[in-house]
N, C-alpha and C positions, 0 to 999 in steps of 0.2 A: 580468489573462486571467480570462473566466472557466474554473472548472474545476468538472467533475460528479463525484461522488463515487459509486464502488460500493458497495453494501451490506457488501463484504468490508472495504473500507479504512474506512469509518465502524466496524464491530463491530472491527476491531485498533486503530482510535484510542481506543476505546471500554474495551475489555478489559484493555491497560495500559497503563500512564504509560511508553510504550519509542520506537519511531523512529518510526512511524507518526504518533503522537500527536503527536510533535516536529516532525514534516512538515508534518502542516496548520497548528500554530499557527508555524511559519516562512513558510508560505505566506501567511496572514492578514497577519503581520504586515508584509509585501513588498508589501502590496496588495490580491493577488490576491484573487477571487470566489471562494468554494467554495460550491460549490451540490448540494442532495440536492432528492429529492423527496420525496412521500409514499408512493411505493413500493419505493424503497430503504430509505429510515429504517424503513418496517415491516418489513423483510426483516432489517433490521440488529437491529430490538429485539425479534422473535422467535426469532431465533437465538441473542443474548444471554440472554434470558428463560431457556431450554431449557439451554446450557453454560455459562453466567456470568452470574447473576443480579446478580452484586454489580458490572458494569459498568453495569447502566441509567442509574442517577443519571449518570457519567460517559458515557453517550450523551445523554441529557436537555440537559448542561450545553454538548458541543460543537453541539448541533444548534441550540443559540439562539444561535450563533456563527457559523452559516452563515444563508446562503440558502435559504430552503427555497419549492419549489413543489407546488402540488398533483397529485393522481395524476390523469394524462390519460387518455381513451378511449382503447383501443387504434387505431392507426393501421395498418389491415389493409395501405394501399397501399405506406406507407411502412415497414413492420415487414418485412412478406415478401420486401424486397427486400435485406435486410440480414443480411451474410454470418455469421449467427453462429445457433446453435441455439434455438428459440423459447423457452425461458424467459427467453432472456440479450438479447434485442433490444428488450424495453421500454425495460433501463437504458440501450444506445445512441440510442435513439427519444427518450427523455427529455431525453440532453444534446444533441441536434439539436432537440428543441421550443424549450429554454431555450438557444439559442443559443450552448452553451459552445463554447470554442473546444481544450476537453482532456476528455477522461477517465483516472478514476485506478482502474485497478482492480488488482487482486493475481490474478484470474483468469488464470492462465496457460493452463489447460487449453482453454478456451474465447475466450480474447479473445489470449493469445501471441504467434500468429503473426499478429495486427493491431496488435503493438505499433510504434509509429512511423507507422504510416499512418494516414492519414488519410479521414474515411467522414463527406459530407457536412459538412466542414467541421468535423468533430473528431477532433482526432490522438488516439490511445487509447495510454495511457504506461503504465508499472510506477509503483506508489511511487518506484524510486531511480530512474527514468527524468525525470520528472518531478523531482525535485530535482536531477539536475544539468541539466537545462535550462536550470529557473529559477532556482534560485538556489547556481547554480557560482561566479558571477561576483561576488554578494551579497557573501559571506563562505566561508571553508572549511567541507566540510559537518560538521555536529556529528558527537563519536561514534560514536554511536549510528547513523546512515547510514552511516561508512565501513565498507568487508569488509576484515574481520582479515586482517592479514598472519603468514603463516607464518613465523616465526622456527625458523633452523637453526643449531646452533653448528658454524662450517666446524673441523674439526681439533684438536675438544673430545675427552680422553676420558676415561675415567672416572679415578679413583683407585687404584678398590678394584674389582677384580669380585668379582661374589657367584654361587655357584652352591648351590642349593636342596642342602642335606644335606653340605655340604662346609666347611669352615673357610674364612674370606676369607684372600686371598690379594693380594696386593701387586705388579703386575706391574714387570718388572725395565725400568729406562729406561737 
């Protein structure tokens, strides 16, 4: 599958060796084509330089593993028809122009209402939903991609009750 990556996904993958970087590794290892263009690469680079400059070498390494396309001239006919704020339209337009089947973005504010929907043949996903859709059958999700489960001790009682300013007392059983 051809998957277009938004700048925030590139930023997260370059910033730390965490879940998003592992997700991209798994997608590439599974044979999916991960795409970016000059527009999202430059946005990720600019944000890393301002907020986390130590991540710039990791971004360069990541971009070398992706398929990259040039920055296209804006297409007003296409971009004006997209249900997004003006600043986010070039990202979806690039995914459409590169004939990608999916766009992965962590931008819930602007893309969240479109998660799971296809626009001009491009289905918009969060990093989690693309992992669930494409990697669920191959192997169990890596530990970093699983939601933590809350653990509650049922019926557990403390051995000693501690009250500030008072001596420790043992409960009677």
